PDB file of N, CA, C and O in Angstrom:
ATOM      1  N   MET A   1     -15.335   8.759   7.313  1.00  0.00           N
ATOM      2  CA  MET A   1     -14.569   8.200   8.489  1.00  0.00           C
ATOM      3  C   MET A   1     -13.227   7.672   8.156  1.00  0.00           C
ATOM      4  O   MET A   1     -13.079   7.026   7.119  1.00  0.00           O
ATOM      5  N   ILE A   2     -12.231   7.899   8.964  1.00  0.00           N
ATOM      6  CA  ILE A   2     -10.866   7.333   8.689  1.00  0.00           C
ATOM      7  C   ILE A   2     -10.598   6.150   9.627  1.00  0.00           C
ATOM      8  O   ILE A   2     -10.836   6.252  10.830  1.00  0.00           O
ATOM      9  N   PHE A   3     -10.098   5.012   9.078  1.00  0.00           N
ATOM     10  CA  PHE A   3      -9.769   4.035   9.960  1.00  0.00           C
ATOM     11  C   PHE A   3      -8.184   3.885   9.765  1.00  0.00           C
ATOM     12  O   PHE A   3      -7.674   3.698   8.661  1.00  0.00           O
ATOM     13  N   THR A   4      -7.531   3.977  10.852  1.00  0.00           N
ATOM     14  CA  THR A   4      -6.126   3.779  10.848  1.00  0.00           C
ATOM     15  C   THR A   4      -5.612   2.530  11.582  1.00  0.00           C
ATOM     16  O   THR A   4      -6.180   2.056  12.566  1.00  0.00           O
ATOM     17  N   SER A   5      -4.589   2.076  11.077  1.00  0.00           N
ATOM     18  CA  SER A   5      -4.104   0.732  11.560  1.00  0.00           C
ATOM     19  C   SER A   5      -2.651   0.726  11.381  1.00  0.00           C
ATOM     20  O   SER A   5      -2.038   1.793  11.329  1.00  0.00           O
ATOM     21  N   ASP A   6      -2.069  -0.384  11.286  1.00  0.00           N
ATOM     22  CA  ASP A   6      -0.711  -0.690  10.805  1.00  0.00           C
ATOM     23  C   ASP A   6      -0.710  -2.237  10.714  1.00  0.00           C
ATOM     24  O   ASP A   6       0.063  -2.972  11.328  1.00  0.00           O
ATOM     25  N   VAL A   7      -1.638  -2.606   9.901  1.00  0.00           N
ATOM     26  CA  VAL A   7      -1.945  -4.034   9.767  1.00  0.00           C
ATOM     27  C   VAL A   7      -1.126  -4.548   8.567  1.00  0.00           C
ATOM     28  O   VAL A   7      -1.041  -3.961   7.488  1.00  0.00           O
ATOM     29  N   GLU A   8      -0.504  -5.769   8.899  1.00  0.00           N
ATOM     30  CA  GLU A   8       0.303  -6.230   7.801  1.00  0.00           C
ATOM     31  C   GLU A   8      -0.609  -6.872   6.673  1.00  0.00           C
ATOM     32  O   GLU A   8      -1.558  -7.589   6.993  1.00  0.00           O
ATOM     33  N   ILE A   9      -0.335  -6.630   5.476  1.00  0.00           N
ATOM     34  CA  ILE A   9      -1.048  -7.135   4.345  1.00  0.00           C
ATOM     35  C   ILE A   9      -0.602  -8.580   4.041  1.00  0.00           C
ATOM     36  O   ILE A   9       0.568  -8.849   3.772  1.00  0.00           O
ATOM     37  N   SER A  10      -1.591  -9.500   4.097  1.00  0.00           N
ATOM     38  CA  SER A  10      -1.254 -10.910   3.852  1.00  0.00           C
ATOM     39  C   SER A  10      -0.788 -11.222   2.530  1.00  0.00           C
ATOM     40  O   SER A  10       0.028 -12.139   2.447  1.00  0.00           O
ATOM     41  N   ARG A  11      -1.156 -10.623   1.459  1.00  0.00           N
ATOM     42  CA  ARG A  11      -0.719 -10.835   0.092  1.00  0.00           C
ATOM     43  C   ARG A  11      -0.978  -9.523  -0.727  1.00  0.00           C
ATOM     44  O   ARG A  11      -1.903  -8.744  -0.498  1.00  0.00           O
ATOM     45  N   ALA A  12      -0.035  -9.384  -1.716  1.00  0.00           N
ATOM     46  CA  ALA A  12      -0.060  -8.225  -2.596  1.00  0.00           C
ATOM     47  C   ALA A  12       0.293  -8.660  -4.040  1.00  0.00           C
ATOM     48  O   ALA A  12       1.142  -9.523  -4.263  1.00  0.00           O
ATOM     49  N   GLY A  13      -0.372  -8.050  -4.965  1.00  0.00           N
ATOM     50  CA  GLY A  13       0.010  -8.261  -6.432  1.00  0.00           C
ATOM     51  C   GLY A  13       0.685  -6.963  -6.782  1.00  0.00           C
ATOM     52  O   GLY A  13       0.133  -5.869  -6.666  1.00  0.00           O
ATOM     53  N   VAL A  14       1.972  -7.159  -7.239  1.00  0.00           N
ATOM     54  CA  VAL A  14       2.825  -5.892  -7.546  1.00  0.00           C
ATOM     55  C   VAL A  14       3.521  -6.079  -8.963  1.00  0.00           C
ATOM     56  O   VAL A  14       3.946  -7.177  -9.325  1.00  0.00           O
ATOM     57  N   VAL A  15       3.606  -4.954  -9.723  1.00  0.00           N
ATOM     58  CA  VAL A  15       4.443  -4.978 -10.789  1.00  0.00           C
ATOM     59  C   VAL A  15       5.513  -3.900 -10.576  1.00  0.00           C
ATOM     60  O   VAL A  15       5.316  -2.935  -9.838  1.00  0.00           O
ATOM     61  N   PHE A  16       6.681  -4.106 -11.267  1.00  0.00           N
ATOM     62  CA  PHE A  16       7.761  -3.227 -11.082  1.00  0.00           C
ATOM     63  C   PHE A  16       7.954  -2.405 -12.334  1.00  0.00           C
ATOM     64  O   PHE A  16       8.275  -2.883 -13.422  1.00  0.00           O
ATOM     65  N   LYS A  17       7.724  -1.081 -12.080  1.00  0.00           N
ATOM     66  CA  LYS A  17       7.747  -0.099 -13.258  1.00  0.00           C
ATOM     67  C   LYS A  17       9.030   0.796 -13.070  1.00  0.00           C
ATOM     68  O   LYS A  17       9.105   1.650 -12.186  1.00  0.00           O
ATOM     69  N   TYR A  18      10.013   0.534 -13.956  1.00  0.00           N
ATOM     70  CA  TYR A  18      11.262   1.380 -13.926  1.00  0.00           C
ATOM     71  C   TYR A  18      11.953   0.907 -12.722  1.00  0.00           C
ATOM     72  O   TYR A  18      12.706   1.752 -12.239  1.00  0.00           O
ATOM     73  N   GLY A  19      11.900  -0.243 -12.092  1.00  0.00           N
ATOM     74  CA  GLY A  19      12.552  -0.603 -10.967  1.00  0.00           C
ATOM     75  C   GLY A  19      11.747  -0.357  -9.665  1.00  0.00           C
ATOM     76  O   GLY A  19      12.120  -0.860  -8.605  1.00  0.00           O
ATOM     77  N   ASN A  20      10.785   0.320  -9.741  1.00  0.00           N
ATOM     78  CA  ASN A  20       9.914   0.679  -8.473  1.00  0.00           C
ATOM     79  C   ASN A  20       8.665  -0.159  -8.357  1.00  0.00           C
ATOM     80  O   ASN A  20       7.908  -0.340  -9.311  1.00  0.00           O
ATOM     81  N   PRO A  21       8.488  -0.635  -7.220  1.00  0.00           N
ATOM     82  CA  PRO A  21       7.077  -1.379  -6.993  1.00  0.00           C
ATOM     83  C   PRO A  21       5.964  -0.544  -7.126  1.00  0.00           C
ATOM     84  O   PRO A  21       5.900   0.581  -6.631  1.00  0.00           O
ATOM     85  N   GLN A  22       4.930  -1.170  -7.905  1.00  0.00           N
ATOM     86  CA  GLN A  22       3.635  -0.574  -8.015  1.00  0.00           C
ATOM     87  C   GLN A  22       2.626  -1.518  -7.612  1.00  0.00           C
ATOM     88  O   GLN A  22       2.643  -2.596  -8.205  1.00  0.00           O
ATOM     89  N   PRO A  23       1.700  -1.327  -6.675  1.00  0.00           N
ATOM     90  CA  PRO A  23       0.813  -2.262  -6.201  1.00  0.00           C
ATOM     91  C   PRO A  23      -0.368  -2.294  -7.214  1.00  0.00           C
ATOM     92  O   PRO A  23      -0.722  -1.244  -7.750  1.00  0.00           O
ATOM     93  N   VAL A  24      -1.014  -3.532  -7.503  1.00  0.00           N
ATOM     94  CA  VAL A  24      -2.055  -3.833  -8.278  1.00  0.00           C
ATOM     95  C   VAL A  24      -3.276  -4.218  -7.481  1.00  0.00           C
ATOM     96  O   VAL A  24      -4.396  -3.775  -7.734  1.00  0.00           O
ATOM     97  N   TRP A  25      -3.026  -5.002  -6.577  1.00  0.00           N
ATOM     98  CA  TRP A  25      -4.157  -5.421  -5.558  1.00  0.00           C
ATOM     99  C   TRP A  25      -3.447  -5.693  -4.223  1.00  0.00           C
ATOM    100  O   TRP A  25      -2.238  -5.914  -4.170  1.00  0.00           O
ATOM    101  N   ILE A  26      -4.251  -5.667  -3.144  1.00  0.00           N
ATOM    102  CA  ILE A  26      -3.843  -6.060  -1.879  1.00  0.00           C
ATOM    103  C   ILE A  26      -4.833  -7.023  -1.175  1.00  0.00           C
ATOM    104  O   ILE A  26      -6.021  -6.953  -1.487  1.00  0.00           O
ATOM    105  N   GLU A  27      -4.454  -7.846  -0.319  1.00  0.00           N
ATOM    106  CA  GLU A  27      -5.318  -8.548   0.519  1.00  0.00           C
ATOM    107  C   GLU A  27      -5.061  -8.593   1.912  1.00  0.00           C
ATOM    108  O   GLU A  27      -3.972  -8.979   2.336  1.00  0.00           O
ATOM    109  N   SER A  28      -6.120  -8.170   2.766  1.00  0.00           N
ATOM    110  CA  SER A  28      -5.952  -8.132   4.124  1.00  0.00           C
ATOM    111  C   SER A  28      -7.127  -8.588   4.841  1.00  0.00           C
ATOM    112  O   SER A  28      -8.231  -8.256   4.410  1.00  0.00           O
ATOM    113  N   ASN A  29      -7.022  -9.375   5.980  1.00  0.00           N
ATOM    114  CA  ASN A  29      -8.197  -9.876   6.566  1.00  0.00           C
ATOM    115  C   ASN A  29      -9.288 -10.501   5.645  1.00  0.00           C
ATOM    116  O   ASN A  29     -10.499 -10.350   5.810  1.00  0.00           O
ATOM    117  N   GLY A  30      -8.666 -11.262   4.598  1.00  0.00           N
ATOM    118  CA  GLY A  30      -9.566 -12.002   3.692  1.00  0.00           C
ATOM    119  C   GLY A  30     -10.199 -11.226   2.663  1.00  0.00           C
ATOM    120  O   GLY A  30     -10.883 -11.777   1.800  1.00  0.00           O
ATOM    121  N   GLU A  31     -10.006  -9.895   2.697  1.00  0.00           N
ATOM    122  CA  GLU A  31     -10.546  -8.944   1.682  1.00  0.00           C
ATOM    123  C   GLU A  31      -9.608  -8.606   0.598  1.00  0.00           C
ATOM    124  O   GLU A  31      -8.510  -8.107   0.848  1.00  0.00           O
ATOM    125  N   LYS A  32     -10.005  -8.861  -0.591  1.00  0.00           N
ATOM    126  CA  LYS A  32      -9.003  -8.414  -1.699  1.00  0.00           C
ATOM    127  C   LYS A  32      -9.547  -6.978  -2.306  1.00  0.00           C
ATOM    128  O   LYS A  32     -10.736  -6.753  -2.531  1.00  0.00           O
ATOM    129  N   VAL A  33      -8.555  -6.121  -2.512  1.00  0.00           N
ATOM    130  CA  VAL A  33      -8.912  -4.798  -2.969  1.00  0.00           C
ATOM    131  C   VAL A  33      -8.079  -4.533  -4.049  1.00  0.00           C
ATOM    132  O   VAL A  33      -6.859  -4.638  -3.926  1.00  0.00           O
ATOM    133  N   SER A  34      -8.688  -4.146  -5.265  1.00  0.00           N
ATOM    134  CA  SER A  34      -7.957  -3.831  -6.400  1.00  0.00           C
ATOM    135  C   SER A  34      -7.590  -2.355  -6.494  1.00  0.00           C
ATOM    136  O   SER A  34      -8.430  -1.530  -6.135  1.00  0.00           O
ATOM    137  N   VAL A  35      -6.440  -1.970  -6.933  1.00  0.00           N
ATOM    138  CA  VAL A  35      -5.865  -0.628  -7.051  1.00  0.00           C
ATOM    139  C   VAL A  35      -6.531  -0.030  -8.288  1.00  0.00           C
ATOM    140  O   VAL A  35      -6.130  -0.503  -9.351  1.00  0.00           O
ATOM    141  N   LYS A  36      -7.435   0.882  -8.358  1.00  0.00           N
ATOM    142  CA  LYS A  36      -8.011   1.413  -9.458  1.00  0.00           C
ATOM    143  C   LYS A  36      -7.135   2.701  -9.917  1.00  0.00           C
ATOM    144  O   LYS A  36      -6.859   2.892 -11.102  1.00  0.00           O
ATOM    145  N   GLU A  37      -6.758   3.495  -8.957  1.00  0.00           N
ATOM    146  CA  GLU A  37      -5.998   4.553  -9.267  1.00  0.00           C
ATOM    147  C   GLU A  37      -5.103   4.989  -8.168  1.00  0.00           C
ATOM    148  O   GLU A  37      -5.588   5.213  -7.059  1.00  0.00           O
ATOM    149  N   ILE A  38      -3.827   5.126  -8.392  1.00  0.00           N
ATOM    150  CA  ILE A  38      -2.830   5.610  -7.461  1.00  0.00           C
ATOM    151  C   ILE A  38      -2.815   7.204  -7.408  1.00  0.00           C
ATOM    152  O   ILE A  38      -2.472   7.872  -8.384  1.00  0.00           O
ATOM    153  N   PHE A  39      -3.202   7.747  -6.224  1.00  0.00           N
ATOM    154  CA  PHE A  39      -3.123   9.271  -6.288  1.00  0.00           C
ATOM    155  C   PHE A  39      -1.751   9.797  -6.039  1.00  0.00           C
ATOM    156  O   PHE A  39      -1.391  10.839  -6.586  1.00  0.00           O
ATOM    157  N   TYR A  40      -0.989   9.148  -5.262  1.00  0.00           N
ATOM    158  CA  TYR A  40       0.317   9.739  -4.799  1.00  0.00           C
ATOM    159  C   TYR A  40       1.248   8.531  -4.349  1.00  0.00           C
ATOM    160  O   TYR A  40       0.758   7.571  -3.753  1.00  0.00           O
ATOM    161  N   SER A  41       2.517   8.597  -4.630  1.00  0.00           N
ATOM    162  CA  SER A  41       3.573   7.758  -4.239  1.00  0.00           C
ATOM    163  C   SER A  41       4.731   8.461  -3.866  1.00  0.00           C
ATOM    164  O   SER A  41       5.018   9.495  -4.471  1.00  0.00           O
ATOM    165  N   TRP A  42       5.610   7.933  -2.722  1.00  0.00           N
ATOM    166  CA  TRP A  42       6.619   8.513  -2.324  1.00  0.00           C
ATOM    167  C   TRP A  42       7.450   7.652  -1.484  1.00  0.00           C
ATOM    168  O   TRP A  42       6.956   6.628  -1.010  1.00  0.00           O
ATOM    169  N   THR A  43       8.668   7.971  -1.255  1.00  0.00           N
ATOM    170  CA  THR A  43       9.577   7.078  -0.460  1.00  0.00           C
ATOM    171  C   THR A  43      10.093   7.879   0.803  1.00  0.00           C
ATOM    172  O   THR A  43      10.301   9.092   0.805  1.00  0.00           O
ATOM    173  N   GLU A  44      10.266   7.033   1.866  1.00  0.00           N
ATOM    174  CA  GLU A  44      10.878   7.602   3.114  1.00  0.00           C
ATOM    175  C   GLU A  44      12.122   6.691   3.497  1.00  0.00           C
ATOM    176  O   GLU A  44      12.056   5.480   3.286  1.00  0.00           O
ATOM    177  N   ARG A  45      13.135   7.203   3.998  1.00  0.00           N
ATOM    178  CA  ARG A  45      14.252   6.438   4.514  1.00  0.00           C
ATOM    179  C   ARG A  45      14.216   6.099   5.870  1.00  0.00           C
ATOM    180  O   ARG A  45      14.113   7.039   6.659  1.00  0.00           O
ATOM    181  N   LYS A  46      14.285   4.856   6.356  1.00  0.00           N
ATOM    182  CA  LYS A  46      14.465   4.319   7.773  1.00  0.00           C
ATOM    183  C   LYS A  46      15.833   3.767   7.803  1.00  0.00           C
ATOM    184  O   LYS A  46      16.015   2.588   7.502  1.00  0.00           O
ATOM    185  N   GLY A  47      16.829   4.558   8.153  1.00  0.00           N
ATOM    186  CA  GLY A  47      18.205   3.874   8.260  1.00  0.00           C
ATOM    187  C   GLY A  47      18.731   3.544   6.964  1.00  0.00           C
ATOM    188  O   GLY A  47      18.882   4.448   6.143  1.00  0.00           O
ATOM    189  N   HIS A  48      19.028   2.351   6.682  1.00  0.00           N
ATOM    190  CA  HIS A  48      19.536   1.895   5.362  1.00  0.00           C
ATOM    191  C   HIS A  48      18.687   1.459   4.384  1.00  0.00           C
ATOM    192  O   HIS A  48      19.123   1.120   3.284  1.00  0.00           O
ATOM    193  N   TYR A  49      17.340   1.423   4.702  1.00  0.00           N
ATOM    194  CA  TYR A  49      16.403   0.880   3.820  1.00  0.00           C
ATOM    195  C   TYR A  49      15.256   1.876   3.609  1.00  0.00           C
ATOM    196  O   TYR A  49      14.986   2.722   4.462  1.00  0.00           O
ATOM    197  N   LEU A  50      14.526   1.745   2.348  1.00  0.00           N
ATOM    198  CA  LEU A  50      13.443   2.678   1.975  1.00  0.00           C
ATOM    199  C   LEU A  50      12.047   2.026   2.356  1.00  0.00           C
ATOM    200  O   LEU A  50      11.828   0.815   2.351  1.00  0.00           O
ATOM    201  N   ILE A  51      11.212   2.937   2.659  1.00  0.00           N
ATOM    202  CA  ILE A  51       9.751   2.593   2.831  1.00  0.00           C
ATOM    203  C   ILE A  51       9.022   3.211   1.724  1.00  0.00           C
ATOM    204  O   ILE A  51       8.956   4.439   1.660  1.00  0.00           O
ATOM    205  N   TYR A  52       8.413   2.386   0.756  1.00  0.00           N
ATOM    206  CA  TYR A  52       7.679   2.925  -0.430  1.00  0.00           C
ATOM    207  C   TYR A  52       6.173   3.146   0.128  1.00  0.00           C
ATOM    208  O   TYR A  52       5.537   2.277   0.724  1.00  0.00           O
ATOM    209  N   LYS A  53       5.765   4.292  -0.128  1.00  0.00           N
ATOM    210  CA  LYS A  53       4.339   4.672   0.433  1.00  0.00           C
ATOM    211  C   LYS A  53       3.394   5.150  -0.850  1.00  0.00           C
ATOM    212  O   LYS A  53       3.770   5.848  -1.792  1.00  0.00           O
ATOM    213  N   TYR A  54       2.167   4.632  -0.655  1.00  0.00           N
ATOM    214  CA  TYR A  54       1.145   4.849  -1.767  1.00  0.00           C
ATOM    215  C   TYR A  54      -0.130   5.244  -1.116  1.00  0.00           C
ATOM    216  O   TYR A  54      -0.505   4.757  -0.050  1.00  0.00           O
ATOM    217  N   THR A  55      -0.833   6.205  -1.836  1.00  0.00           N
ATOM    218  CA  THR A  55      -2.263   6.378  -1.547  1.00  0.00           C
ATOM    219  C   THR A  55      -3.060   5.987  -2.843  1.00  0.00           C
ATOM    220  O   THR A  55      -2.668   6.342  -3.955  1.00  0.00           O
ATOM    221  N   PHE A  56      -4.036   5.347  -2.680  1.00  0.00           N
ATOM    222  CA  PHE A  56      -4.898   4.811  -3.934  1.00  0.00           C
ATOM    223  C   PHE A  56      -6.360   4.761  -3.567  1.00  0.00           C
ATOM    224  O   PHE A  56      -6.794   4.964  -2.433  1.00  0.00           O
ATOM    225  N   THR A  57      -7.085   4.467  -4.641  1.00  0.00           N
ATOM    226  CA  THR A  57      -8.534   4.230  -4.444  1.00  0.00           C
ATOM    227  C   THR A  57      -8.903   2.960  -5.154  1.00  0.00           C
ATOM    228  O   THR A  57      -8.267   2.623  -6.153  1.00  0.00           O
ATOM    229  N   ASP A  58      -9.888   2.244  -4.695  1.00  0.00           N
ATOM    230  CA  ASP A  58     -10.474   1.124  -5.458  1.00  0.00           C
ATOM    231  C   ASP A  58     -11.621   1.477  -6.005  1.00  0.00           C
ATOM    232  O   ASP A  58     -12.334   0.582  -6.461  1.00  0.00           O
ATOM    233  N   GLY A  59     -12.035   2.809  -6.077  1.00  0.00           N
ATOM    234  CA  GLY A  59     -13.336   3.301  -6.481  1.00  0.00           C
ATOM    235  C   GLY A  59     -14.395   3.600  -5.546  1.00  0.00           C
ATOM    236  O   GLY A  59     -15.368   4.287  -5.860  1.00  0.00           O
ATOM    237  N   PHE A  60     -14.209   3.060  -4.320  1.00  0.00           N
ATOM    238  CA  PHE A  60     -15.109   3.159  -3.273  1.00  0.00           C
ATOM    239  C   PHE A  60     -14.437   3.732  -1.953  1.00  0.00           C
ATOM    240  O   PHE A  60     -15.036   4.555  -1.261  1.00  0.00           O
ATOM    241  N   ASP A  61     -13.351   3.332  -1.678  1.00  0.00           N
ATOM    242  CA  ASP A  61     -12.562   3.920  -0.364  1.00  0.00           C
ATOM    243  C   ASP A  61     -11.152   4.415  -0.745  1.00  0.00           C
ATOM    244  O   ASP A  61     -10.649   4.014  -1.795  1.00  0.00           O
ATOM    245  N   ALA A  62     -10.516   5.239   0.036  1.00  0.00           N
ATOM    246  CA  ALA A  62      -9.116   5.592  -0.176  1.00  0.00           C
ATOM    247  C   ALA A  62      -8.183   4.942   0.718  1.00  0.00           C
ATOM    248  O   ALA A  62      -8.515   4.901   1.903  1.00  0.00           O
ATOM    249  N   TYR A  63      -7.104   4.439   0.389  1.00  0.00           N
ATOM    250  CA  TYR A  63      -6.104   3.601   1.083  1.00  0.00           C
ATOM    251  C   TYR A  63      -4.764   4.293   1.203  1.00  0.00           C
ATOM    252  O   TYR A  63      -4.369   4.990   0.269  1.00  0.00           O
ATOM    253  N   GLU A  64      -4.037   4.140   2.307  1.00  0.00           N
ATOM    254  CA  GLU A  64      -2.592   4.385   2.268  1.00  0.00           C
ATOM    255  C   GLU A  64      -1.909   3.125   2.720  1.00  0.00           C
ATOM    256  O   GLU A  64      -2.252   2.549   3.752  1.00  0.00           O
ATOM    257  N   ILE A  65      -0.922   2.692   1.927  1.00  0.00           N
ATOM    258  CA  ILE A  65      -0.247   1.454   2.213  1.00  0.00           C
ATOM    259  C   ILE A  65       1.244   1.763   2.227  1.00  0.00           C
ATOM    260  O   ILE A  65       1.649   2.847   1.807  1.00  0.00           O
ATOM    261  N   ALA A  66       2.112   0.785   2.727  1.00  0.00           N
ATOM    262  CA  ALA A  66       3.525   1.080   2.773  1.00  0.00           C
ATOM    263  C   ALA A  66       4.306  -0.294   2.485  1.00  0.00           C
ATOM    264  O   ALA A  66       3.878  -1.350   2.951  1.00  0.00           O
ATOM    265  N   LEU A  67       5.349  -0.244   1.777  1.00  0.00           N
ATOM    266  CA  LEU A  67       6.211  -1.435   1.681  1.00  0.00           C
ATOM    267  C   LEU A  67       7.645  -1.204   2.315  1.00  0.00           C
ATOM    268  O   LEU A  67       8.363  -0.253   2.005  1.00  0.00           O
ATOM    269  N   ASN A  68       7.944  -2.073   3.135  1.00  0.00           N
ATOM    270  CA  ASN A  68       9.304  -2.022   3.828  1.00  0.00           C
ATOM    271  C   ASN A  68      10.197  -2.865   2.982  1.00  0.00           C
ATOM    272  O   ASN A  68      10.051  -4.073   2.798  1.00  0.00           O
ATOM    273  N   SER A  69      11.189  -2.070   2.457  1.00  0.00           N
ATOM    274  CA  SER A  69      12.109  -2.666   1.366  1.00  0.00           C
ATOM    275  C   SER A  69      13.082  -3.689   1.968  1.00  0.00           C
ATOM    276  O   SER A  69      13.637  -4.535   1.268  1.00  0.00           O
ATOM    277  N   LEU A  70      13.273  -3.577   3.332  1.00  0.00           N
ATOM    278  CA  LEU A  70      14.230  -4.579   4.015  1.00  0.00           C
ATOM    279  C   LEU A  70      13.387  -5.932   4.242  1.00  0.00           C
ATOM    280  O   LEU A  70      13.890  -6.969   3.810  1.00  0.00           O
ATOM    281  N   SER A  71      12.213  -5.989   4.852  1.00  0.00           N
ATOM    282  CA  SER A  71      11.561  -7.225   5.118  1.00  0.00           C
ATOM    283  C   SER A  71      10.681  -7.656   3.942  1.00  0.00           C
ATOM    284  O   SER A  71      10.219  -8.793   3.849  1.00  0.00           O
ATOM    285  N   MET A  72      10.467  -6.643   3.016  1.00  0.00           N
ATOM    286  CA  MET A  72       9.527  -6.837   1.868  1.00  0.00           C
ATOM    287  C   MET A  72       8.187  -7.087   2.168  1.00  0.00           C
ATOM    288  O   MET A  72       7.485  -7.796   1.447  1.00  0.00           O
ATOM    289  N   LYS A  73       7.744  -6.490   3.299  1.00  0.00           N
ATOM    290  CA  LYS A  73       6.218  -6.719   3.823  1.00  0.00           C
ATOM    291  C   LYS A  73       5.512  -5.480   3.630  1.00  0.00           C
ATOM    292  O   LYS A  73       6.095  -4.411   3.808  1.00  0.00           O
ATOM    293  N   TRP A  74       4.235  -5.536   3.262  1.00  0.00           N
ATOM    294  CA  TRP A  74       3.325  -4.552   3.074  1.00  0.00           C
ATOM    295  C   TRP A  74       2.455  -4.309   4.233  1.00  0.00           C
ATOM    296  O   TRP A  74       1.995  -5.243   4.891  1.00  0.00           O
ATOM    297  N   PHE A  75       2.208  -3.005   4.512  1.00  0.00           N
ATOM    298  CA  PHE A  75       1.329  -2.691   5.599  1.00  0.00           C
ATOM    299  C   PHE A  75       0.212  -1.705   5.165  1.00  0.00           C
ATOM    300  O   PHE A  75       0.409  -0.818   4.334  1.00  0.00           O
ATOM    301  N   LEU A  76      -0.982  -1.923   5.788  1.00  0.00           N
ATOM    302  CA  LEU A  76      -2.095  -1.000   5.598  1.00  0.00           C
ATOM    303  C   LEU A  76      -2.019   0.017   6.654  1.00  0.00           C
ATOM    304  O   LEU A  76      -2.122  -0.307   7.837  1.00  0.00           O
ATOM    305  N   ILE A  77      -1.830   1.326   6.250  1.00  0.00           N
ATOM    306  CA  ILE A  77      -1.667   2.355   7.186  1.00  0.00           C
ATOM    307  C   ILE A  77      -3.036   3.024   7.481  1.00  0.00           C
ATOM    308  O   ILE A  77      -3.322   3.276   8.651  1.00  0.00           O
ATOM    309  N   ALA A  78      -3.814   3.297   6.571  1.00  0.00           N
ATOM    310  CA  ALA A  78      -5.125   3.962   6.602  1.00  0.00           C
ATOM    311  C   ALA A  78      -6.045   3.595   5.633  1.00  0.00           C
ATOM    312  O   ALA A  78      -5.623   3.189   4.550  1.00  0.00           O
ATOM    313  N   ARG A  79      -7.403   3.682   5.877  1.00  0.00           N
ATOM    314  CA  ARG A  79      -8.466   3.471   5.049  1.00  0.00           C
ATOM    315  C   ARG A  79      -9.596   4.548   5.295  1.00  0.00           C
ATOM    316  O   ARG A  79     -10.115   4.734   6.396  1.00  0.00           O
ATOM    317  N   GLU A  80      -9.880   5.157   4.270  1.00  0.00           N
ATOM    318  CA  GLU A  80     -10.998   6.232   4.458  1.00  0.00           C
ATOM    319  C   GLU A  80     -12.112   5.851   3.542  1.00  0.00           C
ATOM    320  O   GLU A  80     -11.857   5.497   2.391  1.00  0.00           O
ATOM    321  N   GLU A  81     -13.332   5.905   3.993  1.00  0.00           N
ATOM    322  CA  GLU A  81     -14.455   5.715   3.329  1.00  0.00           C
ATOM    323  C   GLU A  81     -14.903   6.893   2.630  1.00  0.00           C
ATOM    324  O   GLU A  81     -15.138   7.935   3.243  1.00  0.00           O
ATOM    325  N   LEU A  82     -15.046   6.778   1.287  1.00  0.00           N
ATOM    326  CA  LEU A  82     -15.320   7.979   0.479  1.00  0.00           C
ATOM    327  C   LEU A  82     -16.782   8.191   0.303  1.00  0.00           C
ATOM    328  O   LEU A  82     -17.193   9.152  -0.348  1.00  0.00           O
TER     329      LEU A  82
END
């Protein structure tokens, strides 16, 4: 089952690898999710700024998240139960 949203992520742990953000964990609605494996990452351009997008698993579910490089806010796009 796929749950889609566009929920702002309240907190995120991020490292920068070669200048690009890599999520380590996210927290949304009081639930902390650790990034176990990133399946795919890509960027999209919205005007003058980039949107960094990632699909990853925590070992139980699959997630799609996005980082708006202008506002520096993270968003949960989709969650799929595996």
